[in-house]
N, C-alpha and C positions, 0 to 999 in steps of 0.2 A: 388814612393809618395805614404807612407799607406791607404788603404781602411777602413775607421772606423765603414763602414756597412760591410766590410768580414767579421771584429775581430769580430766583435759582434754578425755575425749571422745573421744579418733583411734586410728584404729590402730595399730599399730606399725612399720608401713612409711610412716605418714602422710608427705608431705614439709615442709619447713620452713616455707613459707607452709601450709599447712593447720593446721599446730600453730599460727602465730603469729594466723591468722584466727579457729581455735577460743578462743584467750587470750582479743583482746579482745571476743569475744563473752563470755565467763564473766565479764572483769571488769566489764563494765559492768552487767553485773546484781548482781555481786555487793560491787559499790565501796560502802563505807563509808558516802559520801556518799548514795549512794543508799539508804542502808540502817541509817536515823541507830540506835543502841542494840541490833541485830540482833549478838548475837554469834556466832552459828552463820554471819552471814553472813561476818563478819569473818575468822573461821577458816577460810573457804572461801573467801575471798580471800587470804588469806595462803596454803594450800596452791597455787589456781592460781600463784601468783607466783613461787613455789616450783618448780612442773613444769614455767614455761615459762621461766625463769633457766635450768633444767640442758639443757631438750628442743629450745630456741631456739638453742643451739650445736653445732654440727657435733664438736666434740671431745668436748664434755662428755656431749653424748647418745651419741658412741660408747662413753667411757667405763661411762655406765649403762647403758647396751644388755649390753654386756661382762660389767658386776659389779653391779649393778643398784645401786650408788654411784659417784661421783666418785672412782675412784681406792680405794676402798675393796674390795681384795684380803683384808683379814684379816692378824694377825699370825701371821706363816711360823716355822721354826723359828729360834732366837736372833734374833726381832725384837721380843722382847719377852716378857712372860707373868710371872705370880706368881712373887717372887724374884728374877728378873732385873734386871741394871742397865741394860732396855731398857725397863724398864716404863713409858712416860709415859703410862697411863688415866688420864685424867679432867684433864691437865695444859693448862693455857690457855697457847700460847704470848704470846697480847697480854695476857692478864690486866695489865700495867703500861700497857697503851697507847702503848707505844713499841716494843714487845718487837723485838730483830732477827729471831729467828727468824721471828715474826709478820708482818712484810717478805717475810721468804722465801716464808712460806707463799701468802702474796698475791699475790705474783709467777706461784708457779705453778700456779695455780690462777685468774690473769690477772684477779686483782682490781684489779689496779696500773695507774693511767694510763687509764684510762677518763675520757672526756670530761665535763664537766660542764655539764648542762640547764638548762632552766629552772629558779627559784628554786632554786637549789643542788643540784637533785636530777640525778645522775649517768644520761647517757644514752646511747644505740645513735651509732654512729660513723655519720656522716652518710653516708644511705644512696641511690644511683643509682636513679633511677624504671627500670620494667622498660622495653627496646625493645617496642616495637608491632609485629607484622606485617598486611602489607594486600597481597589482590592483586588485581593490575591487570590485565584483559583489553584488548588493543590489537589496531587490524588491521594488515597488513604494513607500510601506507606512514606510518603513526604509528611504529612502533617503528623504522622505516628515518632517518625523516624530523625524529622529537623531538616532543613537543607538550607543553603547559602546558593543563592542566586542574583541575579541582576537582572534590572529593573529600568525603566523610564519614567520620568514625572516630570510634568512643569510644573515649576514655581517662580516663585519671584525673587530675584538674586539684587543686587546693589548695581544700582546704574553705574556705565564705567564711564560716560561721558560726564557727568557732574560728580563723580566718585559719591553716591550716596545722599546728596547733598538737596539736590532736586531745586539747585539755581543753576541757570545757565554760567558757565565760569565766562564768558566774553564780558557778558551783558554788565552794565554800572550800578552803583547803588542810587537808588531815586527817593526825593523827597516824599515821605508819605502822604498820599492825597487825604488819607481818611482826618487826621489830626493836622494837617498844614505843615510837620516839620517840629509841634510843639511835645509829642510826645503822650500829650493827653488830651481828653475828648470830655464834653458835657456830657452828661447823660439825665433824661428825665425821666422819672419814676413818681406815678401821678402825680402832685402837690410840690412835690419838692424836686429841684437842680442840684445835681454832684459833680465833680470830677475824677475821672478816674484815670488809671493810664490806657491810651492806646490800645486797643485789641487786635491793630492789624501790625501795627510796628512793634507792637510791644513794649514801649517807651521811649523807642531810640528817635523815634524821629523819623528816621532813614528806612526803605526797604531795599535788603538786598541785592536783589537783580534778578530778571525773569527767569520764569521758571523753565526750567532745562527743556529742551525742546527732546529730547529723545526719549526721556519719563514721563513727560505733563510735567513736572513738580510732584510726582509720586516720590524719587530718590529712587526708585526701584523698576527694573523692567521684567517681561515674566521672560524664561525661558526654559527649555529642557536639558533635562541632565540623567546620566545613567548612571543608577548608583549599586552599589553592590550590600544586599542586604542577608542578612541571617534569621532565618524561621526556626525557632527552638522547637525541638521534639516534644510533643504532647499538644500540641494545638488541636480546637476543634471547628468545629461551623462558630462563625461571628465572634472567633476570639480576636482580639486588638495585641496587635505588637506593637510597641509605641520606639521609633528611630528619632534619639533626640536630636534638635536641631538641624534638621534636614529638611524641616518647613519652610513655609517661605521669610525671607530676610525681615527683622524688625526696622523700624524707622528711630530717627533721630537717635542713634547708639541701639536702640530696642535691642534684647533678644531674638534669635530667628525662633519659629515656632517647629515644631514638632512633624513628623510623619507618621502618621497612624495607618499601621495596616491589619484589615480587615479580612480573615481568610474563608475560605470555600473550600470545602472539603468534600469530594467525589465521595460514592458510596463505594464499600469492597465487596468482590463477587463471593465471599469465604464470612468474613467477618462481617460482627456488627458489636457496635459501642456504646456502651452504656458508663457513661462519665467516664473514668481512667481501667475500666475493665473491658474486657472482650467477652463476645458468644461468640458459638459456631455450632452448627450441627451438624453431628461428624455418626454415616452411614456404614450399619455392620449387620452381618449375615446375623440368623438364629444361631449358629454353632459359636461363632465371636461371642455372641453376648452369653450363652452359656454355659462356654466352657472357660470362656475369657480368649484374653489376647493379647497381642503388644502390636500395635497398629502406630504406621506413622502419621502424622499428622501436621498439617503448616502451622508455623509460628511467625511473629514477626521478625525472628532472628534466623529463619529458618527451617529445615523440618527438626523435627524431634519424635522421638519413641514414648507412646500415650500406653498406658494399660489401662486395657479393660476389663473392671475382674469377673470373677464366674459370675453368671444367675443376675448380671445387668438387665433392667427392663428398661423398656422404650420407653422417651420421655426422663430419662433421670440423668440427674447432673452431676458433672466431674469436675471439679477444678484442678486447674495446673498453674501454683502457686507462684507469681511474680513472673509469668508471661503476658502482662497487658502492658498499658499503654504509662510510658511514664508522665509523673506529672510534673510540671514543668516548674514548678517551686520547691518542693518537695524534691524532688529528683527517686522518688517512691514508684517502682512498678506499683500497676492493678495486677490483678489476674487476670488470666484464660478459663471460662467456662467453657466446656462441651457437654453436648445435650444429645443426648444416644437417641439417633430411630435404628431400629431394628425395619431391615429392607427383606420384605419376604422373597424364595428364590422363585423365577419365571415356571407357573405348572401346566405349561403346554403338554411336555415332553411326560409319556405316561409312565416312567421308571422313577421320577423323581414324585411324582402324585403317591406313587405304590409305597416309597421310604418314607414319607410324612406321615403315610396313615399308620405304617409300621412304626414310627415313633409314638403314636399318638396312642396305639396298642399293649406299646410296652410301658414306655411310661406317664399313662393317663394323668390329667389335671384338671380341674375345673379352674379357670383364670375370672371368671364371674359367681367366684362362691359368696364374696363381699355382698353384692349388690342385693343376695336373696334370704340377708338377716336380718 
């Protein structure tokens, strides 16, 4: 039994992407156009195609991993065998080219309904390009107010040499070695044999040409671009900003993926963020807290006058409505919460100490009275 993993030179736990990469590399090496008259390379190319067609499909790969072939469980009791009416060994369900049984088995094994590709060859369904992920560091104020900036990203773009087709424009069509130009191959499934569309040429009997040397047959090449992107106001740590169509280009006409920017926001020396609200600590003097005051404080929009009511206690939280972070979706602003912190004056000066004692004498009060109740 052929080991498809060994043929492609990949581990059994290889991802579908790794399998495709290995296939493209080997197909380019052993393609008949690049090895004219080399029967060994032609046979190797046929084996590579056979392995790739099985392992690139998750369902076929699962069956192969379980049973060693596509659905080949072998004949069970009563399922055929010498002398039994159920013996279909060697019978070609599609020998006439129009057998209903052959059509049924092609449907079961996924050979029906595949889209036609260039030059009549069947192709993969158009695949969307992969999303790209980019991490962006922002200052607190840029995250709060939004920013437009230029970034540099590496992504896959359609290959200019082959115009995204993955085929060397200078190469010629060749007879498909997998089916000998017939467009159909015989498959063995346990005790049954049936005809199906050739997976290498998609039923056309010809291969369109050698893989493009510039992109290795992928149809895309790695390139670096500078993009102008806008980060909306109100993003936070781990916010995701999606830029449509700026990811990797798709294959076979598929749409491009997206660029997903994850934001990392630096801390601020004054503000703390709580959702879309802001918090800050406002130091005040004894006199400002006791008598009340209008104090200039920072906000996201610049300085603003903030009123401290008379008799405000240390630790009290006061709200400044609408001075928080804007919500990116609702466009509504959160609030700014100001926590009062009374800071006592320096007491090294004898006169200051005497004045504080005078205040206690004139207006005695017990701030711990509640503790004794």
